C-alpha positions in Angstrom: -33.3 3.1 -44.3 -34.7 6.6 -43.5 -31.6 8.8 -42.4 -33.8 10.4 -39.9 -34.5 7.5 -37.9 -31.1 6.2 -38.1 -30.1 5.1 -34.4 -27.9 7.4 -32.2 -24.3 6.5 -32.3 -22.3 7.1 -29.3 -18.6 7.0 -29.4 -17.5 4.2 -27.5 -13.9 5.6 -26.5 -16.2 7.9 -23.9 -16.9 4.8 -21.9 -13.7 2.8 -22.0 -12.0 6.1 -20.8 -14.2 6.6 -17.9 -13.6 3.0 -16.8 -10.0 2.9 -17.6 -9.3 6.0 -15.2 -12.2 5.1 -13.0 -13.7 8.5 -13.4 -17.0 7.8 -11.7 -15.3 6.2 -8.5 -13.0 9.2 -8.5 -15.8 11.7 -8.5 -17.6 9.7 -6.0 -14.4 9.7 -3.6 -14.0 13.4 -4.2 -17.7 14.3 -3.5 -17.7 12.0 -0.4 -14.5 13.9 1.1 -16.0 17.3 0.2 -19.2 16.3 2.2 -17.4 15.0 5.1 -14.6 17.8 5.5 -16.8 20.9 4.3 -13.9 22.8 3.4 -14.0 26.5 2.9 -12.5 26.4 -0.4 -13.8 23.4 -2.1 -11.8 23.7 -5.4 -8.6 24.3 -3.5 -9.4 21.4 -1.4 -10.0 19.1 -4.2 -6.9 20.3 -5.9 -4.8 19.4 -2.7 -6.7 16.0 -2.5 -5.6 15.0 -6.1 -2.2 16.0 -5.3 -1.8 13.8 -2.4 -2.9 10.9 -4.4 -4.6 9.4 -1.3 -7.8 8.4 -2.8 -6.8 4.6 -3.4 -4.8 3.6 -0.4 -5.7 1.0 2.4 -8.2 2.2 5.0 -8.8 -1.0 7.3 -10.2 -1.4 10.9 -8.7 -4.6 12.3 -11.1 -5.8 15.6 -11.2 -8.9 17.6 -11.0 -9.9 21.4 -7.9 -10.2 23.5 -5.2 -12.4 22.1 -7.0 -12.8 18.9 -3.6 -11.8 16.8 -4.7 -8.3 16.1 -1.4 -6.7 16.5 0.6 -9.6 14.9 -1.8 -9.4 11.7 -1.8 -5.6 11.5 2.2 -5.4 11.4 2.2 -8.3 8.7 -0.5 -6.3 6.8 1.4 -2.9 7.0 4.7 -4.4 6.0 2.9 -5.7 2.8 0.9 -2.5 2.0 3.3 0.2 3.5 0.4 1.3 5.4 0.6 3.2 8.8 -0.3 0.9 11.9 -2.2 2.6 14.5 -3.5 1.7 17.9 -4.5 2.9 21.1 -1.0 3.0 22.6 0.5 4.6 19.4 -2.3 7.4 19.7 -1.1 8.2 23.2 2.5 8.6 22.1 1.9 11.6 19.9 2.8 14.9 21.0 -0.2 17.2 21.4 -2.8 18.8 23.6 -5.1 16.2 23.1 -2.8 13.4 24.1 -1.8 15.5 27.4 -5.6 15.6 28.2 -5.9 11.8 27.5 -2.9 11.1 29.7 -4.2 13.0 32.5 -7.5 10.7 32.7 -5.2 7.8 32.7 -3.3 9.3 35.5 -6.3 9.3 37.4 -7.3 5.8 36.5 -10.1 7.3 34.9 -11.6 5.9 31.2 -10.6 8.3 28.3 -14.1 9.5 26.9 -15.0 8.3 23.6 -15.3 11.7 22.3 -11.6 12.3 23.1 -10.7 9.0 21.8 -12.4 10.2 18.2 -10.4 13.4 18.3 -7.2 11.8 19.0 -8.0 9.4 15.7 -8.9 12.5 13.6 -5.8 14.1 14.5 -3.6 11.0 13.5 -5.4 10.4 10.1 -4.9 13.9 9.2 -1.1 13.3 9.0 0.5 12.9 5.5 1.8 9.4 6.3 -1.9 8.0 6.9 -3.2 10.3 3.9 -0.5 9.1 1.2 0.0 5.5 2.3 -3.2 4.5 4.1 -3.8 3.1 7.5 -4.4 -0.3 9.5 -6.3 0.6 12.7 -6.0 -2.0 15.3 -8.5 -2.5 17.9 -10.8 0.4 17.7 -13.5 1.0 17.8 -14.1 -0.9 21.1 -17.8 0.1 21.2 -20.8 0.9 19.2 -20.7 4.6 20.4 -17.2 4.8 19.4 -18.1 3.4 15.8 -21.0 5.8 15.7 -18.9 8.9 16.5 -16.1 7.8 13.9 -18.9 7.6 11.3 -19.9 11.2 12.3 -16.5 12.5 11.9 -16.3 10.8 8.2 -13.7 8.2 9.1 -15.0 5.4 7.2 -12.9 2.4 6.6 -13.0 0.3 3.5 -12.4 -2.9 5.1 -13.4 -4.2 8.5 -11.7 -7.3 9.5 -13.0 -9.1 12.5 -10.8 -11.8 14.3 -12.9 -14.5 16.0 -11.9 -17.6 18.2 -13.3 -19.7 21.1 -12.8 -18.2 24.6 -10.8 -21.1 25.8 -8.3 -20.6 22.8 -8.1 -16.9 23.8 -7.5 -17.4 27.4 -4.6 -20.1 26.6 -3.1 -17.7 24.1 -3.2 -14.9 26.6 -1.5 -16.7 29.3 1.7 -17.3 27.3 1.8 -13.6 25.9 5.0 -11.9 26.1 6.0 -8.2 25.3 9.1 -6.8 23.9 9.5 -3.3 26.1 11.6 -1.8 23.3 9.5 -2.4 20.1 6.0 -3.1 21.4 6.2 -6.6 19.6 3.9 -9.3 20.9 5.7 -12.9 21.3 4.3 -16.1 22.7 5.8 -18.8 25.0 4.4 -21.5 22.9 3.6 -20.5 19.5 5.8 -17.5 18.6 9.2 -17.2 20.5 11.8 -14.9 19.2 15.1 -16.4 17.5 16.9 -13.5 18.8 18.5 -14.5 22.4 18.8 -10.7 23.1 15.0 -10.3 22.4 14.1 -13.4 24.3 15.9 -12.2 27.3 14.1 -8.7 27.8 10.6 -10.1 27.2 8.1 -9.2 29.8 5.0 -10.9 30.9 1.9 -8.8 29.5 -0.1 -7.0 32.1 -3.9 -8.3 32.7 -3.2 -11.8 31.3 -4.3 -14.1 33.9 -7.2 -16.1 33.3 -9.7 -14.5 35.5 -8.5 -11.1 34.1 -8.9 -12.5 30.4 -12.2 -13.8 31.1 -13.4 -10.4 32.5 -12.0 -8.7 29.2 -13.8 -11.3 27.1 -16.8 -10.7 28.9 -16.8 -7.0 28.3 -15.6 -7.2 24.6 -18.7 -9.5 24.0 -21.0 -7.1 25.2 -20.1 -4.6 22.4 -18.8 -6.8 19.7 -22.2 -7.6 17.9 -23.4 -4.1 18.1 -20.0 -3.0 16.4 -20.3 -5.8 13.9 -23.4 -4.3 12.7 -22.3 -1.1 12.5 -19.9 -2.3 9.8 -21.9 -5.1 8.4 -21.1 -3.9 4.7 -17.8 -3.8 5.0 -17.2 -6.5 7.4 -15.4 -9.9 7.1 -15.1 -12.4 10.0 -12.1 -14.4 9.9 -11.2 -17.6 12.0 -8.3 -16.6 14.3 -7.9 -20.2 15.7 -5.5 -21.4 12.7 -1.9 -20.7 12.0 -0.9 -17.0 11.6 0.0 -17.3 8.2 -3.3 -18.7 7.1 -5.1 -15.6 9.2 -3.1 -13.2 7.3 -3.3 -14.7 4.0 -7.3 -14.4 4.4 -6.9 -10.7 5.8 -4.8 -9.6 3.0 -7.0 -11.1 0.4 -9.9 -9.4 1.8 -8.1 -6.0 2.0 -7.2 -6.2 -1.6 -10.9 -6.9 -2.5 -12.5 -4.0 -3.9 -15.8 -2.5 -2.3 -19.0 -2.1 -4.0 -19.0 0.9 -6.3 -22.2 2.8 -7.2 -20.3 3.8 -10.2 -22.1 2.7 -13.6 -20.7 -0.2 -15.2 -21.4 -1.1 -18.7 -20.4 -4.9 -19.7 -18.4 -5.4 -22.8 -18.2 -9.1 -23.0 -16.7 -11.2 -25.8 -17.2 -15.0 -25.8 -14.8 -16.9 -28.1 -14.5 -20.9 -28.5 -14.8 -23.6 -31.1 -18.3 -24.6 -33.0 -20.4 -26.5 -30.3 -19.0 -24.7 -27.4 -22.3 -23.0 -26.4 -21.3 -19.6 -27.1 -24.8 -18.6 -28.4 -26.7 -20.3 -25.6 -24.7 -18.7 -22.9 -24.8 -15.3 -24.6 -28.6 -15.6 -24.5 -28.7 -16.7 -20.7 -26.4 -13.7 -19.9 -28.3 -11.2 -22.0 -31.7 -12.2 -20.5 -30.6 -12.0 -17.0 -28.4 -8.9 -17.1 -30.4 -7.1 -19.9 -27.4 -6.5 -22.0 -27.4 -6.7 -25.9 -26.9 -10.0 -27.5 -24.8 -9.6 -30.6 -24.2 -12.3 -32.7 -22.2 -11.4 -35.7 -24.0 -13.8 -38.0 -27.3 -12.3 -36.9 -26.0 -9.0 -37.4 -25.0 -9.4 -41.0 -28.4 -11.1 -41.8 -30.1 -7.9 -40.4 -28.0 -5.9 -42.7 -29.0 -7.9 -45.4 -32.8 -7.6 -44.4 -32.5 -3.8 -44.1 -31.7 -3.7 -47.9 -29.1 -1.0 -47.4 -26.2 -0.9 -50.0 -24.0 -2.3 -47.7 -26.7 -5.0 -46.9 -26.8 -5.8 -50.7 -23.1 -6.2 -50.8 -23.0 -8.6 -47.8 -25.9 -10.5 -49.6 -24.0 -11.4 -52.5 -21.3 -12.9 -50.3 -23.8 -14.9 -48.2 -25.5 -16.3 -51.4 -22.2 -17.5 -53.0 -21.0 -19.0 -49.4 -18.0 -16.9 -49.5 -16.6 -15.2 -46.3 -17.5 -11.5 -45.7 -14.5 -9.1 -45.9 -13.3 -8.3 -42.3 -13.5 -4.6 -43.3 -17.3 -4.8 -44.2 -18.0 -7.0 -41.0 -16.1 -4.3 -38.7 -18.3 -1.6 -40.2 -21.4 -3.3 -39.9 -20.5 -4.2 -36.0 -19.4 -0.7 -35.3 -22.6 1.0 -36.4 -24.4 -1.7 -34.1 -22.4 -1.7 -31.2 -22.2 2.2 -31.2 -26.2 2.4 -30.9 -27.5 3.8 -27.7 -28.7 0.4 -26.1 -25.2 -1.2 -26.3 -23.6 2.1 -25.0 -25.9 2.3 -22.2 -26.9 -1.4 -21.4 -23.4 -3.1 -22.7 -23.2 -6.1 -25.2 -22.1 -9.4 -25.4 -20.6 -10.5 -28.6 -20.0 -13.8 -30.0 -18.7 -15.2 -33.7 -16.3 -12.4 -33.8 -13.4 -12.2 -33.8 -12.2 -15.5 -35.1 -8.6 -14.5 -35.6 -5.9 -11.9 -34.4 -6.4 -9.7 -37.6 -10.2 -9.2 -36.7 -9.4 -8.6 -33.0 -7.0 -6.1 -33.8 -9.6 -4.3 -36.2 -12.3 -4.7 -33.3 -9.6 -2.7 -31.0 -8.8 0.0 -33.6 -12.7 0.5 -33.8 -12.6 1.7 -30.3 -14.6 -1.7 -29.1 -12.3 -2.8 -26.0 -14.1 -5.7 -24.0 -13.7 -5.6 -20.1 -14.5 -9.4 -20.0 -13.2 -12.1 -22.7 -14.0 -15.8 -22.3 -12.7 -18.5 -23.9 -15.0 -21.7 -23.9 -13.0 -24.6 -24.3 -14.3 -28.3 -25.3 -12.5 -31.4 -27.0 -13.2 -31.9 -30.5 -15.1 -35.1 -29.9 -17.5 -33.2 -27.9 -18.0 -30.6 -30.4 -18.5 -33.2 -33.3 -21.2 -35.0 -31.0 -23.0 -31.6 -30.3 -22.9 -30.4 -33.9 -23.4 -33.4 -36.3 -26.6 -34.9 -34.4 -28.5 -31.7 -34.4 -31.5 -31.1 -36.9 -34.5 -28.8 -37.2 -38.2 -29.2 -37.4 -39.0 -27.0 -40.6 -42.6 -27.2 -39.3 -42.3 -25.8 -35.9 -38.8 -24.4 -36.1 -37.8 -26.5 -33.0 -34.3 -27.7 -32.6 -33.5 -31.4 -31.7 -30.5 -33.3 -30.9 -30.2 -37.2 -31.0 -28.6 -37.5 -27.6 -29.7 -34.5 -25.8 -33.1 -33.8 -27.2 -34.6 -36.4 -29.3 -37.7 -36.0 -31.4 -40.9 -36.8 -29.7 -42.1 -39.5 -32.3 -41.6 -40.9 -36.0 -43.6 -38.1 -37.7 -41.2 -35.4 -36.4 -38.2 -37.6 -37.1 -39.2 -38.1 -40.6 -39.2 -34.3 -41.5 -36.3 -33.1 -39.5 -33.6 -31.4 -41.6 -29.8 -31.1 -40.9 -27.7 -28.4 -42.0 -25.0 -29.1 -44.7 -22.8 -27.0 -42.7 -22.9 -29.3 -39.7 -21.3 -32.1 -41.7 -18.3 -34.0 -39.7 -15.8 -33.0 -42.5 -16.8 -29.3 -42.4 -16.9 -29.1 -38.7 -13.3 -30.6 -38.4 -11.8 -28.2 -40.9 -13.6 -25.3 -38.6 -12.2 -26.8 -35.5 -8.8 -27.0 -37.2 -9.0 -23.1 -37.8 -10.0 -22.2 -34.6 -7.4 -24.2 -32.8 -4.7 -22.7 -35.0 -5.8 -19.0 -34.3 -6.5 -19.7 -30.5 -2.9 -19.0 -29.3 -2.7 -15.6 -31.1 -6.1 -14.7 -29.6 -4.9 -15.5 -26.1 -1.7 -13.5 -26.5 -4.0 -10.6 -27.5 -6.3 -11.1 -24.8 -3.8 -12.0 -21.7 -6.6 -11.4 -19.1 -9.3 -13.6 -20.7 -10.6 -16.5 -18.4 -10.7 -20.1 -19.7 -13.9 -22.0 -18.9 -14.3 -25.5 -19.1 -17.5 -25.8 -21.4 -17.7 -29.5 -21.5 -20.2 -29.6 -18.6 -23.8 -28.9 -17.8 -24.8 -25.6 -19.6 -25.9 -24.4 -16.0 -22.5 -25.0 -14.4 -20.8 -23.1 -17.2 -23.1 -20.1 -16.7 -22.1 -20.1 -13.0 -18.6 -19.9 -14.0 -19.3 -17.0 -16.2 -21.5 -15.4 -14.0 -19.2 -15.5 -11.1 -16.4 -13.6 -13.3 -18.9 -11.1 -14.7 -20.4 -9.6 -11.3 -17.0 -9.0 -9.7 -15.2 -5.8 -10.1 -12.3 -5.3 -12.2 -8.7 -5.6 -10.3 -7.8 -2.0 -9.1 -5.2 -0.3 -11.5 -3.4 1.7 -9.1 0.0 1.2 -7.7 -1.3 -0.2 -4.6 -3.6 -2.6 -6.1 -1.0 -3.8 -8.7 1.8 -4.3 -6.1 -0.4 -6.2 -3.8 -1.7 -8.3 -6.7 1.6 -9.4 -7.3 2.1 -10.6 -3.7 -0.9 -12.8 -3.9 0.0 -14.7 -7.2 
């Protein structure tokens, strides 16, 4: 090979480091905050921002009609995430000139202007508890105007939860609502009566809960709700509130834990493991074609090296012709060269046929090629035997046939089919035994690998693989780690 035409090699550590520490997401968040806040000293602003460690905290809007359970779910969510719970009532309990202005409107029985509400929100979210722990905002915005003003002010939630239920259910709920005047906690005469008698005795009937008043509130809410939902359609999840609060909370928490879409570049690095006949080559080809990643079959890479007639290729040729296994050190050297090329670094890769055991997995890791997706394709031995031993190739056309799944079209083709000697049942059983023996060590080495039932239609297998390929990796921050443990 001409050294001047040697493909460009890019160290794999660069992409791995960027993904591990979420560099692109970090830069995107910092740039967004710069453009929104427009600080006079951008450098010092970013330094302060990083010191606060407030880039990966919950930022949730919890919306819904009266009696949908917003306050209850917000309280539960904040208890689990340690975020700050905020609502209109809590905003008006702060001590500031803005709050005094807002209370003056209330004293005159006038509606507080939306612009003033937004300033109150900005003032509250600028405090350190919201910056460091995040926040769950309950009940605001109520109108599209408020939503747009919040966006203009740079207040953008990562998740917007909309609790929804039929009006008849909401009216029934509202009639039984009771308020603890000391804590502000909401109880219900039927569904959630306090166990503490002292609390029960001091409960008061909530204002504005008659059937007529609730119906009027719902009518006003519905006039604006669809417009508010459209404003946040990219971050929105509508959850049915007409179910037990534990179920509503579970769905809300799951959504709050999900990671929003990121514009950061993502390079797939996929390893497919599994016994012979599990469909690794087929699934790799489908994934490579659909997502434009590079299909790396270890066997084909070795054959390509032989075809290039390099000194290393001549060494590999000797092993292949004698039927011996190519040493791991040679295989890793060939794979390192191939996986370091520009197409693999920029588009990503899907590797199959390697590693086959723990030692090979360790050598791949030491070479700097750490997969971000690992799949075990699992099938019983009898299925593998049926898939492998009954396949043959037409030497004239190169077409592959199978006695069960794809029979040859006629006697002439049937008569000239050739079977690979390596597909004998005896050799296959030996390969399967070796694969099963190494599987536990590989599973320990890749603890986050996904196990896929490959004994089903190839399209169903692909759908299972694809659903786990397109989702982002779990957040590695302490917030994400602690919350993930809660859902397990």
